[in-house]
C-alpha positions in Angstrom: -14.2 47.3 -40.7 -11.8 49.2 -42.3 -8.4 47.6 -43.8 -6.3 48.8 -41.2 -8.2 47.1 -38.7 -8.8 44.1 -40.2 -4.8 43.9 -40.8 -4.6 44.8 -36.3 -7.0 41.8 -35.8 -5.9 39.4 -37.7 -1.7 40.1 -36.3 -3.2 39.8 -32.9 -5.1 36.8 -33.6 -1.6 35.0 -34.8 0.2 37.0 -32.2 -2.3 35.4 -29.4 -2.4 32.0 -31.2 1.7 32.1 -31.1 1.8 32.8 -27.4 -0.5 30.0 -26.6 1.4 27.3 -28.7 -1.6 26.8 -31.1 0.1 26.5 -33.9 -1.7 24.8 -37.0 1.5 22.1 -37.2 1.5 21.4 -33.8 -1.5 19.2 -33.7 -2.4 16.1 -36.0 -6.4 15.7 -35.1 -7.6 12.4 -35.6 -11.6 12.2 -35.6 -11.9 9.5 -32.8 -16.0 9.7 -32.1 -19.4 11.2 -33.3 -22.2 11.3 -31.1 -25.3 14.0 -30.8 -24.0 15.7 -34.2 -20.6 16.7 -32.5 -17.3 15.2 -33.6 -14.3 14.2 -31.1 -11.0 14.8 -31.8 -7.4 13.6 -29.9 -3.8 14.5 -31.1 -0.6 13.6 -29.6 1.5 16.6 -28.4 5.1 16.6 -28.8 7.2 16.1 -25.9 4.5 15.1 -23.9 2.9 11.8 -22.6 -0.5 13.2 -22.7 -2.8 13.9 -25.5 -4.7 17.1 -26.4 -8.6 17.0 -27.1 -11.2 18.7 -28.6 -15.1 18.6 -29.9 -16.8 20.4 -32.3 -20.6 21.0 -31.6 -23.4 22.7 -33.8 -25.0 24.8 -30.5 -28.5 25.4 -31.2 -27.9 29.3 -29.7 -26.9 32.8 -30.6 -23.4 33.3 -30.7 -23.9 36.3 -28.1 -25.5 33.8 -25.8 -22.6 31.6 -25.9 -20.0 34.4 -25.5 -22.2 35.7 -22.3 -22.1 32.3 -20.8 -18.0 32.0 -21.4 -17.6 35.4 -19.5 -19.3 34.3 -16.4 -16.2 32.6 -14.5 -17.8 31.9 -11.6 -20.4 30.2 -12.9 -18.2 27.9 -14.6 -18.6 24.9 -12.0 -22.6 24.4 -13.2 -21.2 23.1 -16.4 -17.6 22.5 -17.4 -17.0 19.2 -17.1 -15.0 18.3 -13.7 -15.1 21.9 -12.7 -15.6 22.0 -9.1 -14.8 25.7 -7.8 -13.4 28.6 -9.5 -12.4 31.9 -7.9 -11.9 35.5 -10.1 -8.8 37.1 -8.9 -8.3 39.7 -11.0 -9.3 41.7 -13.8 -6.8 42.9 -16.1 -9.2 44.1 -18.8 -12.2 44.1 -18.7 -13.0 45.8 -22.0 -11.3 42.9 -23.6 -12.4 40.2 -21.3 -8.6 39.6 -20.1 -9.2 37.7 -16.5 -7.4 35.7 -14.1 -8.9 33.5 -12.0 -8.3 29.8 -10.3 -10.2 26.4 -11.3 -10.4 23.4 -9.5 -10.6 20.2 -11.6 -12.2 17.1 -9.8 -10.4 13.5 -10.4 -12.4 10.7 -9.1 -10.3 8.4 -6.9 -7.3 10.8 -7.2 -6.4 14.3 -5.7 -7.9 16.9 -7.4 -5.8 19.5 -9.6 -5.6 23.3 -9.7 -4.4 26.1 -11.9 -4.2 29.7 -12.3 -5.7 30.6 -15.9 -5.4 33.9 -17.6 -8.5 34.4 -20.0 -8.7 36.1 -23.3 -11.0 37.1 -26.2 -10.2 37.7 -29.4 -13.5 39.1 -31.7 -12.7 38.5 -35.4 -16.0 40.7 -36.3 -14.9 40.2 -40.4 -15.7 36.5 -39.9 -18.1 36.1 -37.5 -15.5 34.2 -34.9 -14.7 34.9 -31.1 -11.8 32.8 -29.6 -11.4 32.9 -25.9 -8.4 31.4 -24.5 -7.9 30.2 -21.1 -4.3 29.2 -20.5 -2.3 28.7 -17.4 -0.3 31.7 -16.5 2.6 32.7 -13.4 1.0 36.4 -13.9 -0.4 35.8 -10.0 -0.1 33.2 -7.5 -2.7 31.5 -5.4 -2.6 29.0 -3.3 -6.0 27.2 -2.1 -4.2 25.7 0.7 -5.9 22.1 0.5 -3.0 20.2 -0.8 -4.6 20.0 -4.7 -2.1 19.4 -7.5 -1.4 22.3 -9.7 -1.2 21.1 -13.2 2.0 22.1 -14.9 0.7 23.4 -18.1 -3.0 24.1 -19.2 -4.0 25.6 -22.6 -7.7 25.8 -23.9 -9.4 27.5 -26.7 -13.1 28.0 -27.6 -13.8 29.2 -31.1 -17.5 30.4 -31.7 -18.1 30.1 -35.0 -21.3 32.0 -36.6 -23.5 30.2 -38.7 -26.8 31.5 -38.8 -28.6 33.9 -36.3 -30.0 31.1 -34.2 -27.0 28.6 -34.3 -23.5 28.7 -33.5 -20.3 25.9 -34.3 -18.3 25.7 -31.0 -15.1 24.5 -30.7 -13.3 23.4 -27.2 -9.8 22.2 -27.2 -7.9 21.3 -24.2 -3.7 20.9 -24.2 -3.2 19.8 -20.4 -0.6 18.8 -18.3 -2.3 16.6 -15.4 0.8 17.0 -13.4 1.9 14.1 -10.9 0.3 10.9 -9.1 -2.5 10.2 -11.7 -1.8 7.4 -14.5 -1.2 8.4 -18.2 -4.1 6.2 -19.1 -6.5 7.8 -16.8 -5.1 11.2 -17.6 -5.6 10.7 -21.5 -9.4 9.5 -21.0 -10.4 12.5 -18.6 -8.4 14.9 -21.5 -10.4 13.2 -24.5 -13.8 13.1 -23.2 -13.8 16.6 -21.5 -14.5 19.2 -24.3 -17.2 16.9 -25.7 -19.2 16.5 -22.1 -18.1 20.3 -21.4 -20.0 21.2 -24.9 -23.2 19.2 -23.9 -23.5 20.9 -20.8 -23.2 24.0 -22.5 -26.0 23.5 -24.8 -28.1 22.9 -21.7 -26.8 26.4 -20.1 -27.4 28.3 -23.2 -31.1 27.5 -22.8 -31.1 29.6 -19.5 -33.1 32.6 -19.7 -30.6 34.3 -17.3 -28.2 34.1 -20.4 -30.2 34.8 -23.0 -31.7 38.4 -21.4 -28.1 39.1 -20.7 -26.8 38.4 -24.2 -29.2 41.2 -25.3 -27.3 43.9 -23.7 -23.8 42.5 -24.2 -21.3 43.7 -26.7 -21.7 40.0 -28.3 -24.9 41.5 -29.3 -23.8 44.1 -31.1 -21.4 42.0 -32.9 -23.9 39.8 -33.7 -26.3 42.8 -34.9 -23.4 44.5 -37.2 -23.1 41.0 -38.7 -26.6 41.3 -39.7 -26.7 44.5 -41.2 -23.6 43.1 -43.2 -25.5 40.9 -45.0 -25.2 37.6 -43.1 -28.7 35.9 -42.1 
């Protein structure tokens, strides 16, 4: 990658991080648990009663397989914790993985939550990192017509970091406002466990042949192969 393209990529990443509010000084992450070689963190969020949470796991799967799973938005209910339904609303930019979609989150004993999200992907070829954002958006409206509670805000980020050809370090972070009618203690309990449970399910999905095969012809595969050619293992 040329110096000019590296600079453009870094600027784009900084702009997206600023837009989504994932600034380094916003969160004070505390390690609260370690399970199955995964680390679970929480942080208070300025101005909110709700916490943010993230988990980091080493997943024994190729980075292009993980990227292919994350791009399959209709498949989210199969592995994303408490996600019961999704609906693609608009493909904004196919080449750069910019999509708008609706998602329903199940809440036991309370009314389910829903949200309209905008997903976008930033590939840092130089460092072997994929950033996959999913954030609440007002770019489109959608009413499921079933009395769900619309979440006032939602920010999420998957970070896929190259480890080697067969392993990927994945971090999943969520910073949501689950909305009215849900006690804060229950909401924070849900937020804390969601990233870890999601990544555990993601590990299972990464073993499925449909994603392994689809990844072989994906643009994520080209990124990985170019990374290998550049001297990475």
